[in-house]
PDB file of the backbone (N, CA, C, O) and the ligand in Angstrom, with CONECT records:
HET     ZN  A 101       1
ATOM      1  N   UNK A   1     -16.778 -13.171   8.386  1.00  0.00           N
ATOM      2  CA  UNK A   1     -15.250 -12.767   8.191  1.00  0.00           C
ATOM      3  C   UNK A   1     -14.964 -11.568   7.463  1.00  0.00           C
ATOM      4  O   UNK A   1     -15.500 -11.373   6.372  1.00  0.00           O
ATOM      5  N   UNK A   2     -14.068 -10.645   8.031  1.00  0.00           N
ATOM      6  CA  UNK A   2     -13.788  -9.497   7.249  1.00  0.00           C
ATOM      7  C   UNK A   2     -12.486  -9.657   6.349  1.00  0.00           C
ATOM      8  O   UNK A   2     -11.614 -10.502   6.550  1.00  0.00           O
ATOM      9  N   UNK A   3     -12.489  -8.701   5.309  1.00  0.00           N
ATOM     10  CA  UNK A   3     -11.531  -8.877   4.238  1.00  0.00           C
ATOM     11  C   UNK A   3     -10.113  -8.913   5.003  1.00  0.00           C
ATOM     12  O   UNK A   3      -9.191  -9.582   4.537  1.00  0.00           O
ATOM     13  N   UNK A   4      -9.961  -8.141   6.243  1.00  0.00           N
ATOM     14  CA  UNK A   4      -8.621  -8.326   6.794  1.00  0.00           C
ATOM     15  C   UNK A   4      -8.356  -9.540   7.359  1.00  0.00           C
ATOM     16  O   UNK A   4      -7.173  -9.873   7.411  1.00  0.00           O
ATOM     17  N   UNK A   5      -9.267 -10.347   7.837  1.00  0.00           N
ATOM     18  CA  UNK A   5      -9.012 -11.848   8.243  1.00  0.00           C
ATOM     19  C   UNK A   5      -8.567 -12.611   7.497  1.00  0.00           C
ATOM     20  O   UNK A   5      -7.727 -13.439   7.849  1.00  0.00           O
ATOM     21  N   UNK A   6      -9.131 -12.496   5.998  1.00  0.00           N
ATOM     22  CA  UNK A   6      -8.855 -13.272   5.001  1.00  0.00           C
ATOM     23  C   UNK A   6      -7.364 -12.953   4.557  1.00  0.00           C
ATOM     24  O   UNK A   6      -6.583 -13.851   4.244  1.00  0.00           O
ATOM     25  N   UNK A   7      -7.046 -11.681   4.553  1.00  0.00           N
ATOM     26  CA  UNK A   7      -5.573 -11.269   4.142  1.00  0.00           C
ATOM     27  C   UNK A   7      -4.620 -11.959   5.235  1.00  0.00           C
ATOM     28  O   UNK A   7      -3.608 -12.512   4.804  1.00  0.00           O
ATOM     29  N   UNK A   8      -4.839 -11.969   6.470  1.00  0.00           N
ATOM     30  CA  UNK A   8      -4.002 -12.609   7.322  1.00  0.00           C
ATOM     31  C   UNK A   8      -3.622 -14.118   7.101  1.00  0.00           C
ATOM     32  O   UNK A   8      -2.598 -14.584   7.601  1.00  0.00           O
ATOM     33  N   UNK A   9      -4.382 -14.778   6.423  1.00  0.00           N
ATOM     34  CA  UNK A   9      -4.409 -16.132   6.135  1.00  0.00           C
ATOM     35  C   UNK A   9      -3.959 -16.447   4.816  1.00  0.00           C
ATOM     36  O   UNK A   9      -3.887 -17.654   4.586  1.00  0.00           O
ATOM     37  N   UNK A  10      -3.639 -15.676   3.894  1.00  0.00           N
ATOM     38  CA  UNK A  10      -3.195 -15.643   2.528  1.00  0.00           C
ATOM     39  C   UNK A  10      -1.707 -16.218   2.554  1.00  0.00           C
ATOM     40  O   UNK A  10      -0.843 -15.896   3.370  1.00  0.00           O
ATOM     41  N   UNK A  11      -1.582 -17.040   1.613  1.00  0.00           N
ATOM     42  CA  UNK A  11      -0.198 -17.641   1.448  1.00  0.00           C
ATOM     43  C   UNK A  11       0.288 -17.878  -0.174  1.00  0.00           C
ATOM     44  O   UNK A  11      -0.547 -18.159  -1.034  1.00  0.00           O
ATOM     45  N   UNK A  12       1.457 -17.758  -0.424  1.00  0.00           N
ATOM     46  CA  UNK A  12       1.949 -17.761  -1.666  1.00  0.00           C
ATOM     47  C   UNK A  12       1.726 -19.102  -2.363  1.00  0.00           C
ATOM     48  O   UNK A  12       1.065 -19.210  -3.396  1.00  0.00           O
ATOM     49  N   UNK A  13       2.336 -20.141  -1.715  1.00  0.00           N
ATOM     50  CA  UNK A  13       2.371 -21.511  -2.200  1.00  0.00           C
ATOM     51  C   UNK A  13       1.748 -22.447  -1.471  1.00  0.00           C
ATOM     52  O   UNK A  13       2.025 -23.637  -1.620  1.00  0.00           O
ATOM     53  N   UNK A  14       0.732 -21.979  -0.501  1.00  0.00           N
ATOM     54  CA  UNK A  14      -0.139 -22.935  -0.064  1.00  0.00           C
ATOM     55  C   UNK A  14       0.569 -23.519   1.379  1.00  0.00           C
ATOM     56  O   UNK A  14      -0.032 -24.369   2.036  1.00  0.00           O
ATOM     57  N   UNK A  15       1.871 -23.003   1.807  1.00  0.00           N
ATOM     58  CA  UNK A  15       2.386 -23.453   2.911  1.00  0.00           C
ATOM     59  C   UNK A  15       3.053 -22.440   3.771  1.00  0.00           C
ATOM     60  O   UNK A  15       3.216 -22.661   4.971  1.00  0.00           O
ATOM     61  N   UNK A  16       3.498 -21.188   3.129  1.00  0.00           N
ATOM     62  CA  UNK A  16       4.110 -20.275   3.966  1.00  0.00           C
ATOM     63  C   UNK A  16       3.379 -19.025   4.071  1.00  0.00           C
ATOM     64  O   UNK A  16       3.176 -18.427   3.015  1.00  0.00           O
ATOM     65  N   UNK A  17       2.932 -18.502   5.192  1.00  0.00           N
ATOM     66  CA  UNK A  17       2.312 -17.114   5.169  1.00  0.00           C
ATOM     67  C   UNK A  17       3.161 -16.140   4.805  1.00  0.00           C
ATOM     68  O   UNK A  17       4.341 -16.183   5.153  1.00  0.00           O
ATOM     69  N   UNK A  18       2.688 -15.193   4.096  1.00  0.00           N
ATOM     70  CA  UNK A  18       3.651 -14.196   3.721  1.00  0.00           C
ATOM     71  C   UNK A  18       3.143 -12.643   4.057  1.00  0.00           C
ATOM     72  O   UNK A  18       3.654 -11.635   3.570  1.00  0.00           O
ATOM     73  N   UNK A  19       2.072 -12.667   4.955  1.00  0.00           N
ATOM     74  CA  UNK A  19       1.626 -11.255   5.261  1.00  0.00           C
ATOM     75  C   UNK A  19       1.433 -11.238   6.632  1.00  0.00           C
ATOM     76  O   UNK A  19       0.782 -12.135   7.168  1.00  0.00           O
ATOM     77  N   UNK A  20       2.031 -10.118   7.412  1.00  0.00           N
ATOM     78  CA  UNK A  20       1.774  -9.855   8.470  1.00  0.00           C
ATOM     79  C   UNK A  20       1.035  -8.439   8.434  1.00  0.00           C
ATOM     80  O   UNK A  20       1.637  -7.378   8.600  1.00  0.00           O
ATOM     81  N   UNK A  21      -0.219  -8.534   8.220  1.00  0.00           N
ATOM     82  CA  UNK A  21      -1.217  -7.432   7.886  1.00  0.00           C
ATOM     83  C   UNK A  21      -2.006  -7.002   9.245  1.00  0.00           C
ATOM     84  O   UNK A  21      -2.970  -7.671   9.614  1.00  0.00           O
ATOM     85  N   UNK A  22      -1.577  -5.892   9.958  1.00  0.00           N
ATOM     86  CA  UNK A  22      -2.317  -5.513  10.897  1.00  0.00           C
ATOM     87  C   UNK A  22      -3.813  -4.983  10.644  1.00  0.00           C
ATOM     88  O   UNK A  22      -4.611  -4.729  11.546  1.00  0.00           O
ATOM     89  N   UNK A  23      -4.032  -4.873   9.422  1.00  0.00           N
ATOM     90  CA  UNK A  23      -5.597  -4.452   9.029  1.00  0.00           C
ATOM     91  C   UNK A  23      -5.509  -2.856   9.223  1.00  0.00           C
ATOM     92  O   UNK A  23      -6.483  -2.229   8.807  1.00  0.00           O
ATOM     93  N   UNK A  24      -4.557  -2.194   9.750  1.00  0.00           N
ATOM     94  CA  UNK A  24      -4.685  -0.732  10.148  1.00  0.00           C
ATOM     95  C   UNK A  24      -4.963  -0.088   8.780  1.00  0.00           C
ATOM     96  O   UNK A  24      -4.406  -0.427   7.736  1.00  0.00           O
ATOM     97  N   UNK A  25      -5.943   0.937   8.908  1.00  0.00           N
ATOM     98  CA  UNK A  25      -6.111   1.850   7.800  1.00  0.00           C
ATOM     99  C   UNK A  25      -6.217   3.207   8.404  1.00  0.00           C
ATOM    100  O   UNK A  25      -7.078   3.454   9.249  1.00  0.00           O
ATOM    101  N   UNK A  26      -5.315   4.132   7.965  1.00  0.00           N
ATOM    102  CA  UNK A  26      -5.344   5.413   8.642  1.00  0.00           C
ATOM    103  C   UNK A  26      -6.535   6.185   8.238  1.00  0.00           C
ATOM    104  O   UNK A  26      -6.959   6.133   7.083  1.00  0.00           O
ATOM    105  N   UNK A  27      -7.118   6.943   9.216  1.00  0.00           N
ATOM    106  CA  UNK A  27      -8.163   7.831   8.893  1.00  0.00           C
ATOM    107  C   UNK A  27      -7.896   9.043   7.542  1.00  0.00           C
ATOM    108  O   UNK A  27      -8.732   9.738   6.965  1.00  0.00           O
ATOM    109  N   UNK A  28      -6.594   8.964   7.368  1.00  0.00           N
ATOM    110  CA  UNK A  28      -6.219   9.793   6.402  1.00  0.00           C
ATOM    111  C   UNK A  28      -6.489   9.235   4.980  1.00  0.00           C
ATOM    112  O   UNK A  28      -6.468   9.959   3.985  1.00  0.00           O
ATOM    113  N   UNK A  29      -6.750   7.864   4.942  1.00  0.00           N
ATOM    114  CA  UNK A  29      -7.198   7.319   3.600  1.00  0.00           C
ATOM    115  C   UNK A  29      -8.652   7.289   3.073  1.00  0.00           C
ATOM    116  O   UNK A  29      -9.055   6.984   1.951  1.00  0.00           O
ATOM    117  N   UNK A  30      -9.379   7.709   4.241  1.00  0.00           N
ATOM    118  CA  UNK A  30     -10.845   7.912   4.134  1.00  0.00           C
ATOM    119  C   UNK A  30     -11.155   8.850   3.233  1.00  0.00           C
ATOM    120  O   UNK A  30     -10.742  10.009   3.268  1.00  0.00           O
ATOM    121  N   UNK A  31     -12.038   8.284   2.235  1.00  0.00           N
ATOM    122  CA  UNK A  31     -12.521   9.120   1.214  1.00  0.00           C
ATOM    123  C   UNK A  31     -11.642   9.039  -0.044  1.00  0.00           C
ATOM    124  O   UNK A  31     -11.984   9.576  -1.098  1.00  0.00           O
ATOM    125  N   UNK A  32     -10.442   8.316   0.107  1.00  0.00           N
ATOM    126  CA  UNK A  32      -9.347   8.356  -1.149  1.00  0.00           C
ATOM    127  C   UNK A  32      -9.534   7.184  -1.714  1.00  0.00           C
ATOM    128  O   UNK A  32      -9.968   6.215  -1.089  1.00  0.00           O
ATOM    129  N   UNK A  33      -9.200   7.163  -3.036  1.00  0.00           N
ATOM    130  CA  UNK A  33      -9.327   5.804  -4.011  1.00  0.00           C
ATOM    131  C   UNK A  33      -8.029   5.479  -4.483  1.00  0.00           C
ATOM    132  O   UNK A  33      -7.200   6.374  -4.645  1.00  0.00           O
ATOM    133  N   UNK A  34      -7.741   4.170  -4.745  1.00  0.00           N
ATOM    134  CA  UNK A  34      -6.653   3.677  -5.319  1.00  0.00           C
ATOM    135  C   UNK A  34      -6.409   4.312  -6.650  1.00  0.00           C
ATOM    136  O   UNK A  34      -7.335   4.434  -7.451  1.00  0.00           O
ATOM    137  N   UNK A  35      -5.133   4.742  -6.928  1.00  0.00           N
ATOM    138  CA  UNK A  35      -4.723   5.482  -8.073  1.00  0.00           C
ATOM    139  C   UNK A  35      -4.804   4.301  -9.311  1.00  0.00           C
ATOM    140  O   UNK A  35      -4.880   4.580 -10.507  1.00  0.00           O
ATOM    141  N   UNK A  36      -4.777   3.212  -8.866  1.00  0.00           N
ATOM    142  CA  UNK A  36      -4.599   2.149  -9.889  1.00  0.00           C
ATOM    143  C   UNK A  36      -5.960   1.660 -10.404  1.00  0.00           C
ATOM    144  O   UNK A  36      -6.273   1.667 -11.595  1.00  0.00           O
ATOM    145  N   UNK A  37      -6.820   1.192  -9.297  1.00  0.00           N
ATOM    146  CA  UNK A  37      -7.925   0.423  -9.549  1.00  0.00           C
ATOM    147  C   UNK A  37      -9.199   1.201  -9.295  1.00  0.00           C
ATOM    148  O   UNK A  37     -10.258   0.952  -9.872  1.00  0.00           O
ATOM    149  N   UNK A  38      -9.023   2.219  -8.336  1.00  0.00           N
ATOM    150  CA  UNK A  38     -10.270   2.898  -7.808  1.00  0.00           C
ATOM    151  C   UNK A  38     -10.877   2.355  -6.670  1.00  0.00           C
ATOM    152  O   UNK A  38     -11.912   2.903  -6.293  1.00  0.00           O
ATOM    153  N   UNK A  39     -10.411   1.294  -5.979  1.00  0.00           N
ATOM    154  CA  UNK A  39     -10.942   0.708  -4.761  1.00  0.00           C
ATOM    155  C   UNK A  39     -10.503   1.648  -3.729  1.00  0.00           C
ATOM    156  O   UNK A  39      -9.550   2.406  -3.908  1.00  0.00           O
ATOM    157  N   UNK A  40     -11.264   1.601  -2.533  1.00  0.00           N
ATOM    158  CA  UNK A  40     -10.919   2.515  -1.375  1.00  0.00           C
ATOM    159  C   UNK A  40      -9.550   2.299  -0.955  1.00  0.00           C
ATOM    160  O   UNK A  40      -9.061   1.181  -0.797  1.00  0.00           O
ATOM    161  N   UNK A  41      -8.899   3.474  -0.767  1.00  0.00           N
ATOM    162  CA  UNK A  41      -7.341   3.526  -0.522  1.00  0.00           C
ATOM    163  C   UNK A  41      -7.086   3.055   0.849  1.00  0.00           C
ATOM    164  O   UNK A  41      -7.801   3.435   1.776  1.00  0.00           O
ATOM    165  N   UNK A  42      -5.962   2.132   1.045  1.00  0.00           N
ATOM    166  CA  UNK A  42      -5.679   1.972   2.413  1.00  0.00           C
ATOM    167  C   UNK A  42      -4.290   2.248   2.801  1.00  0.00           C
ATOM    168  O   UNK A  42      -3.911   2.019   3.949  1.00  0.00           O
ATOM    169  N   UNK A  43      -3.468   2.756   1.845  1.00  0.00           N
ATOM    170  CA  UNK A  43      -2.182   3.221   2.057  1.00  0.00           C
ATOM    171  C   UNK A  43      -1.740   4.372   0.991  1.00  0.00           C
ATOM    172  O   UNK A  43      -2.389   4.588  -0.033  1.00  0.00           O
ATOM    173  N   UNK A  44      -0.600   5.061   1.336  1.00  0.00           N
ATOM    174  CA  UNK A  44      -0.366   6.272   0.436  1.00  0.00           C
ATOM    175  C   UNK A  44       1.180   6.157   0.310  1.00  0.00           C
ATOM    176  O   UNK A  44       1.937   6.093   1.278  1.00  0.00           O
ATOM    177  N   UNK A  45       1.573   6.139  -1.040  1.00  0.00           N
ATOM    178  CA  UNK A  45       2.855   6.092  -1.153  1.00  0.00           C
ATOM    179  C   UNK A  45       3.543   7.474  -1.702  1.00  0.00           C
ATOM    180  O   UNK A  45       2.973   8.254  -2.465  1.00  0.00           O
ATOM    181  N   UNK A  46       4.780   7.631  -1.218  1.00  0.00           N
ATOM    182  CA  UNK A  46       5.542   8.903  -1.569  1.00  0.00           C
ATOM    183  C   UNK A  46       6.877   8.661  -2.181  1.00  0.00           C
ATOM    184  O   UNK A  46       7.601   7.738  -1.806  1.00  0.00           O
ATOM    185  N   UNK A  47       7.203   9.509  -3.142  1.00  0.00           N
ATOM    186  CA  UNK A  47       8.408   9.406  -4.003  1.00  0.00           C
ATOM    187  C   UNK A  47       9.665   9.918  -2.964  1.00  0.00           C
ATOM    188  O   UNK A  47       9.620  10.843  -2.153  1.00  0.00           O
ATOM    189  N   UNK A  48      10.691   9.087  -3.237  1.00  0.00           N
ATOM    190  CA  UNK A  48      11.753   9.613  -2.265  1.00  0.00           C
ATOM    191  C   UNK A  48      12.600  10.659  -3.346  1.00  0.00           C
ATOM    192  O   UNK A  48      12.830  10.304  -4.502  1.00  0.00           O
ATOM    193  N   UNK A  49      12.970  11.813  -2.879  1.00  0.00           N
ATOM    194  CA  UNK A  49      13.652  12.849  -3.673  1.00  0.00           C
ATOM    195  C   UNK A  49      15.163  12.475  -3.246  1.00  0.00           C
ATOM    196  O   UNK A  49      15.581  12.598  -2.095  1.00  0.00           O
ATOM    197  N   UNK A  50      15.932  11.995  -4.350  1.00  0.00           N
ATOM    198  CA  UNK A  50      17.478  11.805  -4.071  1.00  0.00           C
ATOM    199  C   UNK A  50      18.278  12.885  -4.018  1.00  0.00           C
ATOM    200  O   UNK A  50      17.894  13.918  -4.567  1.00  0.00           O
ATOM    201  N   UNK A  51      19.335  12.849  -3.453  1.00  0.00           N
ATOM    202  CA  UNK A  51      20.212  13.833  -3.045  1.00  0.00           C
ATOM    203  C   UNK A  51      20.722  14.647  -4.590  1.00  0.00           C
ATOM    204  O   UNK A  51      21.027  15.835  -4.697  1.00  0.00           O
ATOM    205  N   UNK A  52      20.702  13.747  -5.546  1.00  0.00           N
ATOM    206  CA  UNK A  52      21.223  14.464  -6.837  1.00  0.00           C
ATOM    207  C   UNK A  52      20.105  14.833  -7.573  1.00  0.00           C
ATOM    208  O   UNK A  52      20.334  15.079  -8.757  1.00  0.00           O
ATOM    209  N   UNK A  53      19.030  14.930  -7.217  1.00  0.00           N
ATOM    210  CA  UNK A  53      17.700  15.451  -8.115  1.00  0.00           C
ATOM    211  C   UNK A  53      18.096  16.788  -8.470  1.00  0.00           C
ATOM    212  O   UNK A  53      18.626  17.544  -7.655  1.00  0.00           O
ATOM    213  N   UNK A  54      17.815  17.149  -9.852  1.00  0.00           N
ATOM    214  CA  UNK A  54      18.025  18.467 -10.037  1.00  0.00           C
ATOM    215  C   UNK A  54      17.259  19.674  -9.650  1.00  0.00           C
ATOM    216  O   UNK A  54      17.582  20.847  -9.836  1.00  0.00           O
ATOM    217  N   UNK A  55      16.007  19.123  -8.984  1.00  0.00           N
ATOM    218  CA  UNK A  55      15.087  19.837  -8.389  1.00  0.00           C
ATOM    219  C   UNK A  55      14.766  19.375  -6.840  1.00  0.00           C
ATOM    220  O   UNK A  55      13.677  18.842  -6.627  1.00  0.00           O
ATOM    221  N   UNK A  56      15.585  19.545  -5.880  1.00  0.00           N
ATOM    222  CA  UNK A  56      15.553  18.887  -4.612  1.00  0.00           C
ATOM    223  C   UNK A  56      14.452  19.540  -3.899  1.00  0.00           C
ATOM    224  O   UNK A  56      13.888  18.891  -3.018  1.00  0.00           O
ATOM    225  N   UNK A  57      14.052  20.782  -4.167  1.00  0.00           N
ATOM    226  CA  UNK A  57      12.913  21.389  -3.409  1.00  0.00           C
ATOM    227  C   UNK A  57      11.564  21.104  -3.957  1.00  0.00           C
ATOM    228  O   UNK A  57      10.603  21.704  -3.476  1.00  0.00           O
ATOM    229  N   UNK A  58      11.408  20.295  -4.861  1.00  0.00           N
ATOM    230  CA  UNK A  58       9.981  19.862  -5.186  1.00  0.00           C
ATOM    231  C   UNK A  58       9.403  18.944  -4.252  1.00  0.00           C
ATOM    232  O   UNK A  58      10.074  18.271  -3.470  1.00  0.00           O
ATOM    233  N   UNK A  59       8.149  18.919  -4.336  1.00  0.00           N
ATOM    234  CA  UNK A  59       7.320  17.972  -3.387  1.00  0.00           C
ATOM    235  C   UNK A  59       7.356  16.703  -3.970  1.00  0.00           C
ATOM    236  O   UNK A  59       7.173  16.592  -5.182  1.00  0.00           O
ATOM    237  N   UNK A  60       7.616  15.515  -3.105  1.00  0.00           N
ATOM    238  CA  UNK A  60       7.640  14.172  -3.734  1.00  0.00           C
ATOM    239  C   UNK A  60       6.075  13.862  -4.349  1.00  0.00           C
ATOM    240  O   UNK A  60       5.001  14.292  -3.928  1.00  0.00           O
ATOM    241  N   UNK A  61       6.269  13.217  -5.170  1.00  0.00           N
ATOM    242  CA  UNK A  61       4.931  12.509  -6.144  1.00  0.00           C
ATOM    243  C   UNK A  61       4.330  11.687  -4.956  1.00  0.00           C
ATOM    244  O   UNK A  61       5.068  11.097  -4.168  1.00  0.00           O
ATOM    245  N   UNK A  62       3.065  11.668  -4.861  1.00  0.00           N
ATOM    246  CA  UNK A  62       2.344  10.638  -3.852  1.00  0.00           C
ATOM    247  C   UNK A  62       1.138  10.177  -4.630  1.00  0.00           C
ATOM    248  O   UNK A  62       0.590  10.842  -5.509  1.00  0.00           O
ATOM    249  N   UNK A  63       0.777   8.977  -4.228  1.00  0.00           N
ATOM    250  CA  UNK A  63      -0.293   8.180  -4.681  1.00  0.00           C
ATOM    251  C   UNK A  63      -0.945   7.392  -3.711  1.00  0.00           C
ATOM    252  O   UNK A  63      -0.338   6.639  -2.950  1.00  0.00           O
ATOM    253  N   UNK A  64      -2.367   7.574  -3.721  1.00  0.00           N
ATOM    254  CA  UNK A  64      -2.975   6.669  -2.838  1.00  0.00           C
ATOM    255  C   UNK A  64      -3.192   5.266  -3.585  1.00  0.00           C
ATOM    256  O   UNK A  64      -3.418   5.245  -4.795  1.00  0.00           O
ATOM    257  N   UNK A  65      -3.112   4.040  -2.781  1.00  0.00           N
ATOM    258  CA  UNK A  65      -3.410   2.656  -3.382  1.00  0.00           C
ATOM    259  C   UNK A  65      -4.032   1.895  -2.343  1.00  0.00           C
ATOM    260  O   UNK A  65      -3.833   2.046  -1.137  1.00  0.00           O
ATOM    261  N   UNK A  66      -4.886   0.974  -2.947  1.00  0.00           N
ATOM    262  CA  UNK A  66      -5.618  -0.016  -2.119  1.00  0.00           C
ATOM    263  C   UNK A  66      -4.353  -0.947  -1.555  1.00  0.00           C
ATOM    264  O   UNK A  66      -3.169  -0.795  -1.854  1.00  0.00           O
ATOM    265  N   UNK A  67      -4.928  -1.967  -0.644  1.00  0.00           N
ATOM    266  CA  UNK A  67      -3.879  -2.858  -0.057  1.00  0.00           C
ATOM    267  C   UNK A  67      -3.322  -3.677  -1.132  1.00  0.00           C
ATOM    268  O   UNK A  67      -2.117  -3.912  -1.041  1.00  0.00           O
ATOM    269  N   UNK A  68      -3.996  -4.188  -2.192  1.00  0.00           N
ATOM    270  CA  UNK A  68      -3.551  -5.112  -3.093  1.00  0.00           C
ATOM    271  C   UNK A  68      -2.413  -4.512  -3.801  1.00  0.00           C
ATOM    272  O   UNK A  68      -1.293  -5.018  -3.856  1.00  0.00           O
ATOM    273  N   UNK A  69      -2.777  -3.373  -4.352  1.00  0.00           N
ATOM    274  CA  UNK A  69      -1.646  -2.731  -5.138  1.00  0.00           C
ATOM    275  C   UNK A  69      -0.676  -2.286  -4.280  1.00  0.00           C
ATOM    276  O   UNK A  69       0.465  -2.337  -4.739  1.00  0.00           O
ATOM    277  N   UNK A  70      -0.811  -1.821  -3.053  1.00  0.00           N
ATOM    278  CA  UNK A  70       0.206  -1.534  -2.220  1.00  0.00           C
ATOM    279  C   UNK A  70       1.225  -2.725  -2.016  1.00  0.00           C
ATOM    280  O   UNK A  70       2.445  -2.571  -2.068  1.00  0.00           O
ATOM    281  N   UNK A  71       0.570  -3.968  -1.769  1.00  0.00           N
ATOM    282  CA  UNK A  71       1.604  -5.178  -1.627  1.00  0.00           C
ATOM    283  C   UNK A  71       2.269  -5.563  -3.088  1.00  0.00           C
ATOM    284  O   UNK A  71       3.356  -6.118  -3.247  1.00  0.00           O
ATOM    285  N   UNK A  72       1.422  -5.169  -4.037  1.00  0.00           N
ATOM    286  CA  UNK A  72       2.046  -5.527  -5.338  1.00  0.00           C
ATOM    287  C   UNK A  72       3.377  -4.524  -5.520  1.00  0.00           C
ATOM    288  O   UNK A  72       4.335  -4.923  -6.182  1.00  0.00           O
ATOM    289  N   UNK A  73       3.380  -3.643  -5.105  1.00  0.00           N
ATOM    290  CA  UNK A  73       4.379  -2.537  -5.328  1.00  0.00           C
ATOM    291  C   UNK A  73       5.647  -2.918  -4.375  1.00  0.00           C
ATOM    292  O   UNK A  73       6.795  -3.121  -4.771  1.00  0.00           O
ATOM    293  N   UNK A  74       5.111  -2.977  -2.831  1.00  0.00           N
ATOM    294  CA  UNK A  74       6.434  -3.204  -1.887  1.00  0.00           C
ATOM    295  C   UNK A  74       6.671  -4.619  -1.921  1.00  0.00           C
ATOM    296  O   UNK A  74       7.451  -4.962  -1.032  1.00  0.00           O
ATOM    297  N   UNK A  75       6.204  -5.686  -2.748  1.00  0.00           N
ATOM    298  CA  UNK A  75       6.718  -7.104  -2.704  1.00  0.00           C
ATOM    299  C   UNK A  75       5.984  -7.912  -1.477  1.00  0.00           C
ATOM    300  O   UNK A  75       6.520  -8.786  -0.796  1.00  0.00           O
ATOM    301  N   UNK A  76       4.685  -7.445  -1.348  1.00  0.00           N
ATOM    302  CA  UNK A  76       4.073  -8.328  -0.306  1.00  0.00           C
ATOM    303  C   UNK A  76       4.323  -8.204   0.974  1.00  0.00           C
ATOM    304  O   UNK A  76       3.756  -8.953   1.770  1.00  0.00           O
ATOM    305  N   UNK A  77       5.139  -7.320   1.365  1.00  0.00           N
ATOM    306  CA  UNK A  77       5.525  -7.076   2.915  1.00  0.00           C
ATOM    307  C   UNK A  77       4.415  -6.187   3.667  1.00  0.00           C
ATOM    308  O   UNK A  77       4.217  -6.246   4.881  1.00  0.00           O
ATOM    309  N   UNK A  78       3.685  -5.314   2.731  1.00  0.00           N
ATOM    310  CA  UNK A  78       2.654  -4.326   3.334  1.00  0.00           C
ATOM    311  C   UNK A  78       1.685  -5.043   3.971  1.00  0.00           C
ATOM    312  O   UNK A  78       0.754  -4.463   4.529  1.00  0.00           O
TER     313      UNK A  78
HETATM  314 ZN    ZN A 101      -5.785  -0.704  -6.261  1.00  0.00          ZN2+
END
């Protein structure tokens, strides 16, 4: 059984599935590691530059993260 198969069956309270994880990992994540724990990255997060940012021309901050930390940040929806 792969890690992705296990993720699809995960539940929060034992009754309700919370994850619709396709298991897709972009080739862009290959070789990248989670900025939190150092595991292989599955996602990349990017900061939103809001309209009132004093420096609207700057590049948004980005970070590669693993599935676990991505889900932790986006509320289990990733
Ligand atoms: Zn991580």
